[in-house]
N, C-alpha and C positions, 0 to 999 in steps of 0.2 A: 473841813467840817468844823466850823467854829462853835465852840461850846460856851456860848455867852452866858447862859443862865440855866445850867443843867439841873435836872430834877433829882432830888434825893427821895428814894422810896419811903424811908421811914418818916421823913417830914410829910410826904404826901398822905401817908396813913394816919399820922397824927392829926392832920388837917381834916381828913375825911371822917374820922371816928365821930360818931354822934350826929353827923349831918344826914339830911334826908334830901334826895333828889327825885324829882318826877320828870317823866319824859312823855311827850305826846306828839302825834302826827296830825297835821291839820291841812285843810284845803284839798286840792287835787292830789291824788297819790302819784308816786314816782318810784320806778325801780331803784332799789338801793336804800330805800327808807328802812327796810328790815335790817340791813347791815349796820346802818347808823344806830338804830334802836339797840341792836345787840352790843355794839361797841360802848355806847353810853351806859347800858345796864352793867356790863361786865367790868368796865373800868370803875364805875361807881362802887360796885361790890368789892372790887380788888383793893380799893383804898379805904375800905371800912365803912362806907356810907350805906344807909338804907336807900333802896331804889324802888320807886313806884312806877308802874306802867298805867298811864291813863288811856282807857279805851274810848273810841269814838270821838277823839279830838276834844275841842272845847265843849261840845255837848256833854261828853262824859265828865269833864271837869265841873260843869255846872250841875249836872244831875248827881254826881258823887256816888255813894254806895259801892256796889260791886264794880263800877266802872274804874275805880282806882284800886289797883291790886299791888300788893307787895311782891316784888320780883325776887327770884332766886337765880343762881347761876344757870340752872337748866331751863329756866323759863324761856330763854332765847336760843335754845339749842335747835339746830337744824332749820333755821329760818334764813340764813344768809343767802341761799340760792333762790328764795321765793320773791316773786314780784309783788307789787302793791305794798300794803302794810298790814301785818297780822294783828295790830292793835286797833285797826280801824281808823277812819278819818271821816269827819262830817263837818259841813258848813253850819255854823250855829248863829242864828239871828239873836238868840237870847243873850249871848256873850257880848253883843254890841251894846247892850243896855247896862246901866249901873246895877240894876237888880240882879242881872245874870252874873256880873263880875263879883257882886257881894256874895252870892251863893258859891261861886268858885273859890273865893278867898276863904270862906268858912270851911269848905271841904279840904283845902290844903292845910289850914291851921290844925284841923282835927288830926291830920296825919303827921303833923310836925314838919311839913315841907316848906322850906324857904328858898329852894333852888329849883328852877324850872327850865328844862331844855325843850324848845319847840322846834319841830322839823316841819317846815312848810314854806309857802311863798311870801311875797311882801305883805299881803293882807293879813296873814296869820301872824307874822312877826310884828307888824304895826300894832295889832291887837294885844300882843304880849307886852309891848312897851307901854301902852296905855294902862294895862293891868298893873304893871310895876309902878308907874307914876302915881296911881291912885291907892296903892297898897296901904299906906299909913291911914288914909282917910277911911278906907273900907274896914280896916281893923277897928278904928275908933267907933265907927257906926255899929259894928258887931258888938263891941263892949257896951255901947249905949243901949242897944236893944236887949242886952243880957244874954246874948248867945255865946259869948266867950268871956273869960275873966280878964281883968286888966293885966294880971300877971302873965297870962298866956299871950296876950297881945304884945307885951314888952319882950317876951322871949322870941317872938317872931316879927320883930319890928321892921325888917326890910326884906324885900324879895329880890333875889338875883335871877336875871334872865340871860340865857344864851340861846342864840338861834342857829339852826342848820338849814340851809336853803335847799328845799326839795321842790324842783320844778323841771319838767322836761324841756321847757322853752329856753332855758339858760338866759333868762331875761333880768337877772338881778345884778345891778352895778356893783363893782368892787371885787368880785370873785371871778377867777378864770372859768370855772365850770360849776354848775349846780348839780345836785344829786338827781340822777335820772336822765340827764340830757344825752349822755353817751349811749345809754341803753336804748333810748328812743331812736337815735341814729342807727343803731344796729337793726332795729325793726324796719326802719325806712329802707335801708340799703338792701336788706333781704328781699323786700318786696320789689324794689327797683330792678334787682338782678333777675328776679323771676319774670317780671313784666318784659324786660328787654328780650328774653328768649322768644316769647310769643309774639312780641312786636316785630322782631326781625323775620320770623316765619311768614307773617302776613303783610309785611311792609306797612305797619300801622304807625300812627302817631298817638302817643298816650299823654294825657294831661293828668298829672298826679297832684292831688291836693293834700298837703300835710298840715299839721297843727301849727299854730302861731297866730293867734288873733291880733296880738299887738307887737310880736317880735318875730323876725324872719330868720332866726338863727338856724332852725332845723332845715328850712327850705334852702338856705344859702349853702350850708355845709354839705347837704346831700347833693345839691346841684354841682358843687365843686368836685365832690368825690365820684360822681357818676358821669361827669362830662355832659350835663344836660344842655339842650340847645337853647333854652330860654328860661328865665327865672323871674318870678314876681314876688316881691316882699314889700311889706308896708313901709320900711325905712327908705326905700328908693323907688318911688313910683315911676313908671315909664313916661316919657315925654309925649306930647301930642304927636299923633301919627305913628305910634308904636305898632299899630296893626300892620301897616305896610312893611315896616322894618322886620317884624317877626316873621311874616309870611315869606319875605325875601330870603331870610336866613334859612328857614326850613327848606325852601325850594333849593337853595344853593347846596345844602348838605346832601339832598337827594341827587342832584346833578353830579356831585363828587363820588357817588356810589353808595351812600348810606341807605340802608333799607328801613330805617326807623327814625323817629324823632321823639325826644322826651322833653316835656315842658313841666316844670315844677312850680307850683303856686302855693304860697302860704294862705291859710284861710282868711287872713286879714288883709290881703292884697288890695291896693287901691290905685287909682290913676292920679295924675297930677292935680286934679280938681277935687280929690277926696272921694270920688265915686268908687264903690266896690267893684272889683274885677272878679267875676265868678269863674269857676272851672268850666261850667257849661257854656258861658259866653265865649270863652277861648275855643272850646271844641267846635261850637257852631261857626265861629269865624274861620277856623282852619278848613272845615268842610265846605263852606260857602266859597272861600277864596281859592283854595287849592284842590279841593275834591279828594283829599286824603281820607282814608278810612281812619277815623279818630275816635278814641274811647276815653272816658273819664274814670279814674279810680280815686275814691276818697278814702284815705287810710284810716281816719277816725281814731277810735280808742285803742286800736291794735298797737299804736305807738306807746301807750302807757303800760301795756301788758308784757308778759313774758318774763323770763329770768333776767336778772341784772347782769350787765357786762362786768368783766374783770375790773375795769376802771372804777365803776360805781361801787363795787364791793371794796376795793382798796381805799376808797374814800372813808372807810371806817376810821382812818387817822383823824378825820374831822370830829368824829364822836369822842375819841380819846381826848383831843384838845378841848372839846366842850366841857368835859368834866373837870379838867385842870383849871380852865377859865372860871368855872363856877366856884371851885375851892379857893381860888385866889381873889375872888371878887370881894369888894367891901361896899358899904352903903354909898360911897362916893364914886364907885366904878360905874360908868354908863353901860347900859345894856349893849352887848356886842353880838355879832354874828360871826361864826367861824367860816372863813373863806379859804380859797386856794390860790396861791400865788407862786407859779413856777414850781410845782410839786411840793410846796411847803404850806402847812396850815398857817393862817394869819388871823388876827382878831381885828374885826372891822366895826367901828361904831355903827350900831344898828340903824339909827335914824338918818345918819349921813348917807348910808346905802339906799334907804327907802326914798329919801328926798331926791337923790341923783337918778334913781329909777323912774320916779315920777316926771323928772325933767325931760326924759326921752319922749314920753307921751305928749308932754306940753309942746316940745319942739315939733313933733309930727302934726299936732293939732294946728300949730301956727305955720305949717308948711315950710319949716326950716329943716329940710331933710338932710342936708349936709351936716348940720349940727347934731341931728339925731344919730347919724351913723357914727360920728366921733364920740358921742356920749355912750354908745354901746361898748366902746373900748377898742384898743389897738388891734386885738385879735380879730374882731368882727370886721373892722375896716380893712385889714390885710386880706382876709378871706374874700371880701367883696372885690377888692382891687385885682386880685389874682384871677378870680372868676371872670371878670370883665376882660382882663388881658388875654386869657386863653379863648374865651368864647367869642369875643368881638375883634380879635386881632386881624390885621390886614397884611397881605404879603409885602415883603420888602420891595421898594421900587427898583432896586438893582442888587446884584450879588455883591457880597463883601469879598475881601481878599483872603478870608480866613476859612479854615476847615476844622471841624470838631469831631473827634473820635470818642465814641461812647462804648465802654466795656463793663461787663458784669464780672466780678471777681469773687471767688469763694462759693459757699453753699447758697442755695436759693433762700429768699426771704420775701414774704408777702409785702407788696408795696413797691418792689423794684420796677414793675411794669408802669405803675403810676408815675414814677420819677422819670423813666425813659420817655413816656408819652409827652409829659409837659416839657421836658428838656428838648426833645426833637421838634415839637411844634414851635417853641419860642426861638430856637436856633434857626429854623427855616424862616420864621418871620423876620429875623434879623439879617437874613440874606446869607447866612453861613452855609457852607457845604457840610453835610453831616454824614459821617461814616459809622456803621455798626461793626464792632469787632467781636467776632464769635470766639468763644473759649478763652476769654480773659487775656492775661499777659502771654499765655502760650499761643493763643490765636494771633496776637499782635506780632509775635516772633515768627509765626508761620505764614504771615500774610493773609490771614482770614479777615480781611478788611473789605467791607462792601458799602458802596454808596447807597444811601436811602433818601427817598423823597417823601416818605410818610412813616407812620409808626410800624415797627417791626418787632419780632421776637429776637432777643439777643441771648445766646447760650452763655454759660458761665463755666469757669474752671478755677482750681485752687492754686495753681503754680505761681511762683514769684519770678520777677524778671532778671534777678541777679545772675543766674547761670546762662542766660542767653541774651545778655545786654546788647551785644553787637548786632544781632538779628533784629532786636526791637528798634534800635536806632536806625538800622537800614530801612525798615518799613515806615518809620516815621518820616524819613527823608523821601522815600519812594512815593508815598501818598500825600506828601506836603501837608502833614498834620500840624496844625497851628496850636491845638490845645487838646488836653485829655480830660474826660469826665469819667471817673472810676466809681462805679456803684457796687459796694461790697462790704465785707466784714473786715476782720483784723488783717487778712491777707491784702485787702485793698489798701489799707493804711500803710502796711509794711512795704508793699510794692511801690507805692508812690514815694515813700521815704527812700527806698533804694534808688529810684530814678533821680530824685533830688540830689542824693549824695554822689551820683555818677555824673552830675553836670560838669564837674571839674575836668572830666575826661572827654565828654561829648557835648559840644555846643548845641547839637540837635535836640538835647533834652531841656534846653532853656526855653521852655514853653509853659504857659499857665496849666496847672494841674489841680483838679479839685476832686476830693473824695466825698461821696455821699454815703454815710454809714448805713449799711443794710445787713443785719444779721439777727437771728432770733436770740443769740446769746447776749446781746446788748453789752458787748465788751470792747467797743472801739473807743479809744481815748478821744477827748475833745467834745464829747456830746453826752447829754443825760439819757437820750433815747436813740436807738437805731431803728431803721425801718424793719418791720417784721416782728419786733419784740412784742408789741401789743397783740398782734394776731396769734402769736405763739402762746402767750399767756392765756388768751381766751380759749385756744384749742386745748391746752392742758387742763384748764379749769373745767371745760365741758366734759372732758374725759373723766376727771375726778368726781364730778357730780354724778355721772352715770355709775362709776365704781361704788360711790357711797350708797346710791339708790339700790344697787344690786344686793346690798347687805341688809336692806330694810326688813326682809323676812328671815334673816339669819341672826342668831344670837352670838354675841361676843366674837367679833371678827375684826382683825387689824389688817389693813392693806399697806404694803410697802410699795411706793410708786417711784420709779426712776424717771427723772426729767433730763433733757439735754442742757447744753449751756457750756460745755467744756469745763474750764476751771471757774467760770463766773457763775455766781449763785443767784443772779437776778431772777431768772426764770423760776427757780425753785421757791425763792422767797416770796415773789409776787403771787405765784399760784397758791402757795401755802396760806397767805393772807386771804386770798379770794375764796378759798374753799373751806376755811376754818380748820386747817390741818393741826394735828397735835404736835408735830415737829417737822422741821425742814433742815436737813443736813447739807451744809455747803462748805466749800474749801476755805472761804474767807473767815469763817467762824469755826475754828478747829474743834473737833470732838475727840474725846477719849473714852475709854471703857467705862469710866465712872458716869459720864454723861449718858451713855447708852443704857446703863443699868438704871439710872434715875428715870429715863423715859419709859422703860419697861415697867418699872414699879408704878409710875404715874398712870399708865394705861391699865394696869391690873386693878388699881384702886378705882379708876373710872368705870371699869366693867362691872364692879360690884354695885354700882348705883344705876341710875336711869338709863344712861347712855351706854349702849353695848356695841359700839362701833368705833374704830380708830383709823386714822389716816396719817401715814408718815411719808414725807417726801425726801428723796435723796438726789442731789445733783450728781450727774454721772461721774465726775472726777473729784468728789468731795474729799476722798481719802484713799490712799493707795491700797491699804489693807482692809479697811472696813467697807467692803464692796456691798453691792445690793444683795447678793446671795448670802454674804456673812450676816448682814443685819436681819435678813429674813430668817436664817437659821437660828440666830440668837433670840429673836422675838418668839419664834416657834418653840424653842426649847424652854426659855424662861417663863413663857406664858402658858405652858402646857397645863391643862386642867382649868385654866381661867379663860383663855381665848385661843382661837386658832388664827393662822396667818396666811395671807396670800400675797403674791408679788406681781406687779405689773410694770413692764417697761414701755413707756409711751412711744419712744422712738421717733420715727420720721413723720408721724402724723402732726407733730408740732411744727413742721416746716410746710405742711400742705394747707389746703383750704383756701377760701376766698379771703382777700385782705379785709381787715376790720375797717370801719369808717375812719378811725384815726390814722391808720397806715396809708389809706388811699389819699386822705387829705394831706398828711405829712409828706408823702412821696411827691404829690403834685406840687406842693409849695417848695420843697427842697430842689426839685428839678428846675423850677422857675428861678429861684434864688441863685442856683449854681450857674445857669446860663447867663444871667444878668452880670454876675461877678466875672465870669470868663470873658464876656464881651468887653467889660470895662478894662480888664487886664490886657486883652489883645490890643485895644486902642492905645493904652498907655505905653505898651512895650514895642509897638510897631515903629521901627526905625530903618530908614534906608532900604526899604523894600522887603524887610523880613521882621519876624517877631524874635525878640531877644529878651527873655525874662529870666534873670539869674538871681534875683533877690529872694529871701526866704518867704516873703509874703505872697509869692506867686505859686506856691505848692501848699495847699491848705486842706484841712478837714472842715467840711461844713457841718456844724453841730448845733443842737438846741441845748442851751444852758440856762437853767431856770426857764424863762420863756423868751429868751433872746437868741436869735440865730447869729452865729458868729463864725468867721473864717479864721481858724487857728493854724499857723504854719506847722507842717508835719515835724519839722526839726525841733520846734519848741515843745512838742508833746513827748519827746524822747525821755525827758527827765521824770515825767509823771506816769510812765508806762512800764509795766512788768512784762518784759518780752518773753521770759521763760514760761509764764503762765498765760500769756496773751490776754492781758486786760489792764485797765487803769489801776494805779496803786491805791487811789482813793475813789470810792463810789458813793454817790449821794444816798442810794436806797438802803445802805447798810443800817442807817438809823431807824429803819422800820422794823428791824429784828426784835427789839424789846417789846414792841406792840404785838408782834406775832406770838411771842412766848406768853405775854400777859393774857391775851385772849384765849390761849389754851390752858390757862390757870397754872402756869409755872411761876414760881417765885423768881423774879428777875430784877436786875438793877435798871433803874431809869436814869442813871448818871449820865448816859449819852443823849438822853432826850432833850431837845431844845424847844422850849415852849414858844408858841407863836407870838410874834411881836404885834403891837398895835400899828395898823396902817390906816391913815385917814383917807377918806374918799371924797375928793373934791373935783371940780371941773379941771383944775390944773393937774391933779394926780392922774386923772383919766387921759388928759391930753398928752402927757409925757410917757404914758404906758405904751411902749412899742408893741407889746403883745406878740402873738405868733399866729 
C-alpha cells in the first residue's frame, strides 16, 4: 500500500475552513446518488467547509431561494439506503441558455460558493464545464448590471468543478463503474430469476427488454450472468440472417432438454443496417418460426428504483475524493470527474471523458462497431467475448488426451456454481474429460470422483490433503487426472500449496493446478476479491437495514451486530460503510478498552441529538476477550439511562441467498479464464505421452488484482500470507477504514489516505486497458 501523497487532517481542515461547497444531482436518477451526496456533505463539513444542498438539480440552481439550503451533519442522516436522490433531479432547459447560467452564478455568489460537485451523466457534467468556463464572464456581467459588487466578484473569481458519474447505463468512458449500474443489475437479475421459474413451468420463451438506448452494458452483463440464449445490444448488431441462427439455437437448446429460453434485448438494439430491433418483433418471429409460447417483459424504470446495492453505497469513497479534489483545485486545474479504476478513486479530466464517450456513438453511427466495442473499454470487450464463447461454442471435433477434476473446498460461497458451470462447459468444448469430485480433498482421497458430461452440483468439504496424501495420489493415478481446478477459500489455497510441496515425493502431483478463490471472508491471498464476498456483504447489509428500520419507532437504541469473516475484517468493514455504521471492530485494527469507552461516549452524545439509533458491527474474531456479549454488556451498562442495547448474530445467512450479479459474472469469467490457462499448461507440459508440470507457475491462484486477472504461483504467496490467522498480510480495503470513521463523525487521521491520481482518457489509454 504505497503512501505516495498521504493526507494530513490538519492541513485538510485548514484548506477547508472558510470554503463553501455545493452539491447537486442532475439528469436521470440512479441508486447510490444519496450515498454520494451524504459522503460529499459529511466530508465537506468534516474539513470545516460550508456545504449547500441544491435541490431539483440545475433548475434549483437557476431558481435559487429555498432550493439552495445550508446542510448540517444530520441533513443527510438515514438516506444511504434510499434509492433515487432525496435532493431531487430535474432536466433544465433554462440552464442551457446564458441567461439561465447567469442566474445560477448569481445564486452561488450570494452564498459564497466557488466549489461545485455535480452528480449526473455526461450531459450534466458537460453543462457544468461550460458553466465553469464562462464563470469570469458571468461575474463581469453581474457586476456590469449592478447585481454584485466588483469586490464580491474578485473574491469569487473562479469556480472549481468536480463531477461524479451517476448513470445506470455505465456508459461513461474512463471509469470502471458508474454510480447506479450495479444496483440496476441487481433489479434485472431479480426479475430474470423470477421469470425463469415461471418460464420453466410452462416451457416458455421470454424476451426481456432492459434499459440501454445507446449502451448495451446492462443487457450484456445480465445475459452473461443469467446464461441467456441470445443477446441484442447496439454495439454489436447481428449480421444478416440472424433470425435463422437465433431460431436454430433456441430449437437446439430445447432438443437438449431445456424447458425455457431467455432472450435479452437492450432498448437501443439495432440490426447491421441501423434498423431498430424491437422486443415485439423478436417475440413474433419466435412464435411464427418455432411456435413457442413467447412473452415480452419490458423492465422499464424498475431498473432505476429500489435500494442501492452494497457496491453503489461503498462508492461513497468517490464522494470523499471529490471534496479533496475541490480543496486541492486551483484556477489552472481543469474540471475533473472522479472515476473508479480497480477499486481506487482516480481523477479524470472531465472533457476528455466526455469526448471519448461521444466517440463511441460516432463509431456506431458510422457502423464501426468493432471500434465502438473497444472504446467501451477492456471490461466491456471481455464480457462480450466471454458471452460469445459460452453461448456460441461448438463441441470439440475430437476428445483431447486430458482430464480435468473440479472440486469445491471449504465453506459454501455464492458464485461457485457459476464458476463450475462455465469451467465445465468450456472444458467439454475443448474436448477434455471432466470429473466432479464430491467432498473436496476428502472426496478425492476417498475416490468420490464422477465423470460428468454436463453441469452438476459438486459438494464441498473443509479437510486438507496432507494427512491422506497417498490416497489422493492413488486416485489421481486411478482416474488419470491431468489437472485440478479447486474452487474454494483459504483451505483451497492451502491444500494446493500442500500438493505443490509434495511434488518432490510424488510425480503424479506434477499436473497443472488452479485455485479460484471462493469465500465470503475474502481472505485468500493473491486476489482483491473472492467469489461470494460481494453477495455476503449485500446479505449483511440488507439485514442491517432491517435492523435499523426496526428501531424507527424506538427511542435511543444501539444494535451490536456480529458478522462472519474469521480473522479477516473485510465483511465487517464493507458492511459498515454500506449501512453507515457507527463503528466496525475488526482484528486488523486492534481495539482496547479506551476505544470502546470512546465509542460509548460518542453514541451517548449522538443520542442526545436528533439521531436516536446506533449500529455497531463486530467481526466474529476481532478480539479474544472483547466478545460480542462483552461489548453488548459494556454498552448496556455504560449507556444505561441514555440508550438500551440489542445484539444480533447474523450467522450463516451471510453464506446463503442467490449470488449477486457481480459474483455470477465474476464466477463465470474466472471459470473460463481457469480452463483456458489449464488447457495452455496441459499442452505446454505434455511430453512423451504424459503431463509433467513441475515448475512453480503450474500451481497458481487465479486472482483479480486492481482490475487485472493474474495467475500467481501458490509458493510465491507464502511470504505475503499470515497462515496463523488465515489471511493476506496486507489488504487493499484497509485504507477504507478512515473513511468509515469519518462518516460516523469520529476524529480520525487521514495520514493513510492516498488521494486519487490524474489519469488521462485517450484512445490509447482505453485500448491498453485490459479491464476485467
